[in-house]
N, C-alpha and C positions, 0 to 999 in steps of 0.2 A: 429492335432491341428492347428487351423487357426492363422496365424500371422497377427496382425494388426499394421499398421504403427504407431510408437510412435511419439509423439510430435504434435498432432493435427489432424485436419480433412484432409483426403487424397482427393485431388481434381484433380489429374492428369488425363488429357484427353489424354491417350496414343494412339499410332499409330494403334494398333489392334482394340481398341474401335472405333476409327474414321473410320476404314475400315468397321466395322459392321454397324455403323450409315449410312454411304454412301450407303451401299448395301440395307438397309431397305428403305431409302428414294427413291432410284431408282425404287423400286418395286411398289410404288403407287403414286409418285408425278410427274413422267414424263408426259409431255403434259399439265401440269397445266399452267395457265396464271397468270403473275404477275399483281396484282391489285393495290397494294400500297406498298411503301417503307417508313419506319419510322426509326428514330434514337432517341430512348428514353433516352439513355445515351451516353456519349462520346465514349465508347468502345462497344456499342451494336447497331446492325442493325436488324430490323425485316422486313421480306418480306411476304406480304399476297399473297397467291397463291390460285387461283380459279380453282376447278374442277367441273364438272356438279353436282349441288346440294350440294356442300360442299366447305368450305374455310379452308385452313390450314395456320398456322403462323410459318414460319421458322426463328429461332433465330441464329444469327452469332455474336460471341463475341470475342474481342481481349483483354479482361481483362487479366492483367499479371498473375493472379492466377486462374481465372475462365474462361479462353479462351475455347470456345467450339462451336459446331453446333448441333442443334436438333430442332424438332418441339416443340412448347410450347402451353399450354392452357391459359397462362397468357395474359391479355390485358393491355399493358403498357400505362401509361400516357405519352404523347408526348409533347415536348415544343411547344409553340405557334409559334415560328419562327424556322423552320428547318435549320440545318447546311448547309454549302455549299456542303459538301460531300453527304449529304442526297439528296439535290436537284439534284446533278449530277447523283446519282443512279436512281432517279425518271425519269430524262430525258432519260437515256440510257436503263432502264430496264422495266419500266411500259408498260404494254400491250404486253410484250415479252412472248414467250413460253419457259417453262423450259424443256430443251432437255435432259440433262444428268448431272450426278454427279459422280465424280471419285476421290478416295483418292490416293495420291501418295504412292505406297507400302512402308511400314515401316517408313513413315514420317508422321508428324502431319500437313499435307498440303492437302487441298481438293479443287477441282476445280468444279465450277458450270457453265454449258454452257446454254446460252439463244439465241433465235433467233426470228426474225419477218419477215414475208413476206412483200415485198414492190414492187412497180411498178406492181401492180395487179398480184403478184405471180411470176414475172419474176426473181426477185432477193431475196436473203435471207440475211438480216442483222444479223450478229452474234456478241455476246458479251460474255465475261466470267468474272466470279468473283472468285478470288482465296483467300481463307482464310488460313493464316499461323498461326498456334497455337504454338508459340515459347516463352512463358513466357512474359517478358517485351519487347521482340522484335516482338510480335505478330502484324499481319497486315492484312488488307483487301484491295485487289487490283483489280481494274477494268481494263479489257483488251479489245482491239478491236479484230476483226477476224484475224488479223495478229500477235497477241500476243504482240502488242505494248501497253504500259501502258497509259491509259487515265488519271487516277489519283489513289490515294490511301488514305486510312484513315490516315496513318502516312507516310509522305514523308521522305525518307532517302537519304541525299546527302553525299558528300565526307567527310564532317566534322563528320558525324556519322558512316560512314563505307567506307573504301577504297576498300573493296573487292566487294561490291555489292550495287548499288544505286537503289532506287525505286523512280523514278521521271517520270512525264509525258513525253511522246514521246520516252522514252527509251524502248528497247526490254526487255521483262520480262524473267528473268532467275531464275531457282531454286536455293535455297541456296546451297553452296558447300556441296557435299556429305560427310557424316561422315564415317570415316574409321572403320566400324563395320561389324561384320559377319552377313550374311543373315541367319536368323534362319531356313529358309526352306532348306538351302544347307549345314549348318554346320554339320560336322561329329561327331560321338560319341567321337572319339579320340581327336578332337580339343576341344570339350566341356569338356571332362575329364581333359584336360590340364588346361583350365580356372578354373575349379573347384579346381584344386590342388594349385592354386596361393594364396588362402586365407583360413582362418578358417571360421566357420559357420557365425559368426557375420559380416564378411566382404564380404560374397558371393553375397548379393544383389548388392552391389556397383560394384563388378567385372563383374557381368552379364550385368548391365546397361551400363557400360563402353565399353563392347566388343561385345554385341549382339544388333542389331538394333530392334527397335519396342517396347522395354521394358521401362517402367517407374519404379521408385524405389518401389512404392507400389505394382505394378504388379509382380516385381521380388521377393519381399518378399512373396507374396501369392503363386507364382509359386513354390518356394522352400518349403513352408509349405504344399503344396498339395501332395508332394511325401513322402514316408516313410523315404527314405534316400536321403537327398539333395545332397550328394556327389556321388550318383549313376548316371552316365551320361546317361545310357540307359533309366531309368524311367523318368528322368528329360526331356530328349529330346522328349520322347513320350508325356508327359504332355504339352510341348511347342507346338508340332505339333497339338495336339488336340485343343489347344487354337487358333492357326492360322487358322485351318480348320473352326472352328466356326465363326471366324471373316470374313473369305472369303464368307461364306454363309449368313452373316448378322444375325447370331444366337448367337453371343456373347452378352449375356444380363446379366449385373451385378445385384447384389442385394444390397440393402441399409441396412447397419447394423452399428449402433453406429457411425454415420456420416462418414462411409466409403463405398466406392464402392468395393463390394466383388465379385470376379470372380469364386470362388470355393465354393460350386458347382455352375455350370452355372444356371442362372435364366431362367425364361420363360416370354413370352409376348413380348411387344414392347420395344426395346432398347431405342427408342426416348422417350417413356413415362417414363421409369425409370430415364433417365437422366434429364428430365424436372423436376421431383419431387426432385431429388438430388440437382441439381444446383439451383433450385428455393430456396430451403432451405439454401443452401450455400450462394447464392446471398444476401438473406435477412439477414442472419447472418453477412455477411460482411458489409452490409449497417448499420445494428444495431451497430456493433462494432465501425465503424468510426463515426456514429452519436453520440454515447456515448462519444467517445474521444473528439469530437468537443464541445459538451455541457459541459463536465467536465473541459476542458481547460478554457473555459469562466467562469464557475462557480468557479474554483479554484482561478482565479484572484480576483473575488469578495470576496471569502472567506479569501484570504490573506489580502485584504484591511480591511475587517470587523474585522478580528482577530487583526490587528495592531491597529485599532481604539479602540477595546475592551481593549487592553493592555494599551493604553494611558489613557483611561478613568478610568481604574482601578488604575493606578498610580495617576491620579488626585484625585480620591476618597480617596486614602490613605493619600494624602496631606491634603485634605479637612477635613478628620477626626481628624487631629491634631489641628483643630481650637481652641478647648478649651485650648490647651497647649499655644497657642499664647495669649489668654486672660489672662491666669494665669500669664505669664511672664510680661505682661503689668501691672497687679495688683501689683506684687511683686516689680517691678521697681518703680512704683508710690509710694508705701509705704516706699521706702528707698531712695527717691530722695535727702534728706538732707545729705546722706552719700556718694553720687556719684559726680564725677567731669567729665567735658567734656574731651575727648581725650583717655579715657580708652577703651580697647578692650573687657574686660570682667568685669562683676559685680558679686561679692560674696555677696549674700543677703539671709536673713533668709526666709525659706518657712513657712509662717503662716498657710498653709493648712495642714501641717503635724504635728503630735504630736512631741513635743520637738523642733520644729522650726529649723530643720537642715539647714545648709548653702547650697545653690544651686548656680551653675555657670550659668549665662545668657550671651550669646554673644551680644556685643554692636558694633555699628558703631561709630568709634572714631570721625567722622566728625560731629556727632550729639550731642546735649546736652542730659543729662539724661532724661529730659522730652520728648524730640523729639524721643528718642529711645523707651520710653514707648508708645508714640502715634503710632510709627511705628508698634509695635506688635499689638496694637488695630486695626489698619488698616488691617493688615494681617488677623486678626481674622474675621473682618467684611467681607473681600473678600472671605475667606474660607467658611464662613457661607452662603454667597450668592451663591457661586459655588456649595455647597452641595445640595441646594434646586433643582438646575437644573440637577446636576450629577445623582441623583437617577433616574430621569426620563430618561435621556440620556443613562445611563448604562443599564437600563431595556430594552430600545429600541434596543440597540446594541446587547445585549445578545439574544434578540428575533430574530434579524436578523441573528446572527451567528447560532443559533439553527435551524432556518428555512433553511438556506443554507446547513447546515450539513445534515438535513433531506432530502432535495432535492438531494444532492449528493448521498446519500444512495439509494434513489428511482431510480435515473438514472442508477446507477450501477446494480440495481435489475431489470431494465426494460426487459421484455421478448420479445417484438416485436416493430416494428416501430410505431404502434398505441400508445403503452405506451409512447414511446419517444416523439411523437408528442403532446400528452396530457401534458407531463411535460414541453415541450418547450413552449406551449401555456400559461401555468400557469406562467412560468418565465417571459414571455412577459407582461402578464397582471399585474404582480407584479412589473414590471419596472426594472427587472434585465437583460433582453435581449432586443435588438432592434427587431422590428417587421420584421421577416423574416420567412416565412412559410417553414416547413420541407416538402420536396417533398415526397409524399407517394409512389412514384416510379411506382406502378402498381395497377390496380384494381384487386388485388389478390383474388382468390377464397379461402375463409377461413371460419372457424367456427365463427369468430368474426371480421367482416369486418369494424366495426366502431371504433371510438376512444372514445366512451362512456364507462361506467363501464362494466366490465365483468360479465356474468351471467352463473351460473352453477346449476345443480341439485344434491342435496345430495342423498345418497343411498336410502332414503325413499321418494325422489321426492320433497323435500323442496328447494325452490329457495335460492341460495347464491349469493350475490352481492359483487364484488371486485372493489374498486376504482383504477383508473389508476394514479391519481395525487391527491394533497391535496384538491383542489377544489371539486373534485368528492368525496373524503373521507368525507368532510363536508356535501355534498349534500345527499349522501346515508344515513348518520346518521340522518339528519334532517327529511328526508322523511320516516323514519322507525318508527314503533310502539315502544312505550317504553318498551314493554315486549319482543321484539326481542332481539337476542344475537349479541353482537359486539365483534370482535376479532382484536388483534394487537400484533405484536412481542414486547417483553419486552426489552426496552433500545436500540433497534436497529431500523433504518428506515425501513418502510414497508407499505404496503397497509392496509387500513381499510377494514374489511370484515364484512358483515351483514348476519346472518342466519335468514331468515324471518319466524321465528316460536317462539311461546311462550313456547312450550312444546316439544322440539325435542328429538329424540333418541340419545343415546350416540354416535353411529356411525356418526350421522349427525354433532354433536358437534366436534368430532375428525376430520371429513372431513373439516369443516370450519377452524379449528385451523391449519390443514395441509396447506390449501390454504394461510392462513396468513403467514405461514413460507416460502412457496414457492415464494410468491410475496413480499419478503423482501431481505435485503442484506445478510441474513443468509441462503439463499436457498441451498447453497452447503455445509453448515456446517453439522457435524454429529448429532448435537442436537441443537434445537432452543426452547427457552422459549417463550410461547405465553400466553398472558393474555386475559381473556374473562369476559364480564360483560353484564348485560341487558342494553339496550340502555338508559333507564331512569337513569342509574347510570353513564352515560358518559356525560360530560358537557364541553363546550368550554368557557374559560374565556373571559370576555369582552375585546375587542381590541387585542386578540391573533391572531397570524399569521394563515393562512390556514393550516388545518390538526392537529393543536395542541389541545389536549383535556386533561382533568383530569377525573379520574374515581375511583370508589371504589366498595366494595362488589364483587370483582373480583374472578374468578377461574383461576388457572394457569395450563397449560399443558406443558409437556416436549415432544416435537415433533421431530421425526426423519423424515426430509422431504422426501416424496415419489416423486421422480423425474418423475415417470410414471403416477402420479395421473391425470394430465390433459387429458391424452389419455383415461382414464377410465371413466371420468365424462361426462354425457350428458349435453346439453344446452337446455334451455327452447325453 
């Protein structure tokens, strides 16, 4: 039984994995020439390496959660103005030869050595690049041929660390060694003793604390790979098998449920697997933070609009009492002969009610009875005037609130950066955000590289179109035949979906309904209600916000979202 790390995606770039990556890189990159250095992100450096007839792109990241090194097929968008550190790397590494790569045993530290012949081959200028993958303390350090620090991505002075400074002109030293057991030399007896220290639930923590090279997820999987986790003999053999694979560059994990799985060992290129895994993790991280940024801004607007809505509802409630003001003015006028100045209240007969019961009317003692009556007439006139504008203002505010609530749901349901960029652009065009383009981050190879509507094929080959934002939702509906089928989740924000057929099969209808559920805020719910109608029965009221429609003659589907559907569907 395989143990998967609870609590989210496992992204640990452990020491054994680093060993395997370094071994594989050394097998086919040695001798390559550095063509170009880029820094697409603050924590990311890419090095273009040239071999005869082919180019490779090496990625080095100091991201606190996604720190890593591997070859990548992604082509990142780079800033117009490179950073100072990027310029420094270009100065010292471009046109240099890639000589070697070595991982510090049982540490998440890797060293890359470069050289260039100078003075017509009489001397050889050497430089080294050290990547330390240490969570929030990760760093990338450039060294000269004497091991002196030229500079680093993150400078560490005495205010940040009294133990070890990373500053130009200082001698580079490795981080202090951790007092852990070398897994190659640990005895069965010693391992058995560690295993005796805790129950099964605490064993991963014990192994990570005492044995070098292990990450929490790797420890979990190591224990799950043996029949009896408390058996030191079988556990030590499994550990040694893992180390031997890493030493040969053959430790190739598999990707399963957003996890790097080491048991059983995978096949192929470890760099290719890591590129796929960390690319997805990287974009998931960008999507998460992009959502948080947009939602934080949107929530500010929502709070303001909600407050405005409350105030206008209060004003409407007061305005609706206008007739009561007029009635009080009439009753006071009819009884002026009975009233005297200075009274706080008037007890007058209600001529509008059968039997003319006495009613109490509040008075301003500073005013005469007639002035009090005129005061109520003025309040009546003011309320009536306000009512004329309030109906319009309240409708506008309600429309704004509903629109922002819809956009919030769509942002939460966004599946990728293209979705988020489309929603961002709509909010800019609608005046809710300042003009600031979301960085697409990379020219990622994907099935859907644009920010236009999504396109899929139903089981029978019918095209299905899915809007990424409300502007697109309106567009795909307007451009569709009246006999095509329209889909949208009932009462929750989501994308509009068009099935481009007048006579589809039931499987086609269910597929389109499932897509509407998947691209909605209810995508992770166990059951989602989706309405469908022919396009001709869907209409947009005059002056309505983008994406808002009314419809009739609908069909309703109870959909259990198929989270694997997108992997099954083909695209046109």
